[in-house]
C-alpha positions in Angstrom: -7.0 -3.4 -24.4 -5.3 -3.3 -21.0 -5.4 -0.2 -18.7 -1.8 0.8 -18.2 -2.7 2.5 -14.9 -3.3 -0.9 -13.4 0.3 -2.0 -14.0 2.7 -1.6 -11.0 5.7 -1.0 -13.3 3.8 1.8 -15.0 3.0 3.4 -11.6 6.6 3.0 -10.5 8.0 4.5 -13.7 5.6 7.4 -13.6 6.7 8.2 -10.1 10.4 8.0 -11.2 9.7 10.4 -14.0 8.2 12.9 -11.6 11.3 12.6 -9.4 13.6 13.0 -12.4 11.8 16.2 -13.4 12.3 17.4 -9.8 16.0 16.7 -9.5 16.8 18.0 -12.9 15.2 21.3 -12.1 18.3 21.9 -10.0 20.8 21.2 -12.8 22.7 24.1 -14.3 20.6 26.2 -16.7 23.1 25.6 -19.5 22.2 21.9 -19.4 18.5 22.5 -20.2 19.0 21.2 -23.8 21.7 18.7 -22.7 21.5 16.2 -19.9 18.4 17.7 -18.3 16.4 17.2 -21.5 17.9 13.7 -22.1 17.1 12.5 -18.6 13.5 13.8 -18.8 13.0 12.3 -22.2 14.4 8.8 -21.3 12.5 8.7 -18.0 9.2 9.7 -19.5 9.7 7.3 -22.3 9.5 4.4 -19.9 5.8 4.9 -18.8 4.9 6.3 -22.2 6.0 3.1 -24.0 4.2 0.9 -21.4 1.1 2.9 -22.0 1.4 2.8 -25.7 2.0 -1.0 -25.6 -1.1 -1.5 -23.5 -3.2 0.1 -26.3 -1.9 -2.3 -29.0 -3.9 -5.2 -30.2 -1.6 -8.1 -29.4 0.8 -9.4 -26.7 3.6 -9.4 -29.3 3.1 -5.7 -29.8 2.9 -5.1 -26.1 6.2 -6.9 -25.5 7.8 -4.9 -28.3 6.9 -1.7 -26.5 8.1 -3.1 -23.2 11.5 -3.7 -24.8 11.5 -0.1 -25.9 10.7 0.9 -22.3 13.7 -1.2 -21.2 16.0 0.5 -23.6 14.9 3.9 -22.2 15.5 2.6 -18.6 19.0 1.6 -19.7 19.6 5.1 -21.2 18.5 6.7 -17.9 20.7 4.3 -16.0 23.7 5.8 -17.8 22.5 9.4 -17.6 22.2 9.1 -13.9 25.8 7.9 -13.7 26.9 10.8 -15.9 24.9 13.3 -13.8 26.6 12.0 -10.7 30.1 12.2 -12.2 29.4 15.7 -13.4 28.4 16.5 -9.7 24.9 17.4 -10.7 23.6 14.7 -8.4 25.1 13.8 -5.0 25.8 10.2 -4.2 22.7 9.6 -2.1 20.4 11.0 -4.8 22.2 8.9 -7.4 21.9 5.7 -5.4 18.2 6.2 -4.7 17.4 6.9 -8.3 19.6 4.1 -9.5 17.8 1.7 -7.2 14.5 2.8 -8.7 15.8 2.2 -12.3 17.1 -1.2 -11.4 13.8 -2.2 -9.8 11.9 -1.0 -12.9 14.2 -2.9 -15.2 13.5 -6.1 -13.1 9.8 -5.5 -13.3 9.9 -4.9 -17.0 11.9 -8.1 -17.5 9.5 -10.1 -15.4 6.5 -8.7 -17.2 8.1 -9.5 -20.6 8.9 -13.1 -19.5 5.3 -13.6 -18.1 3.7 -12.4 -21.3 6.0 -14.6 -23.5 5.4 -17.7 -21.3 1.6 -17.2 -21.5 1.7 -17.4 -25.3 
């Protein structure tokens, strides 16, 4: 069993989740069950699935959960775009968060490829 806290991608995605919670706290209150909730769920799903995959018994299971984390990162990618277009995020905030999501997706992809090549 691997300790998810040792993975850089988990650390980075955890920090992103904290930032998403912070920025969405400024969204309109009528969006609490809309985009605010969606962004919080998709962002927290990334480190959650990394953690769950680390607790699984095989590399194949770990990779499966990393792919789920990647899907959540893609969801968040779109939700950031939507939040920007709805004017809930300014351009600078959008670009900073988008860059973090892109970096996390690259890290997930690299980790998946490394695990697959080791087997």
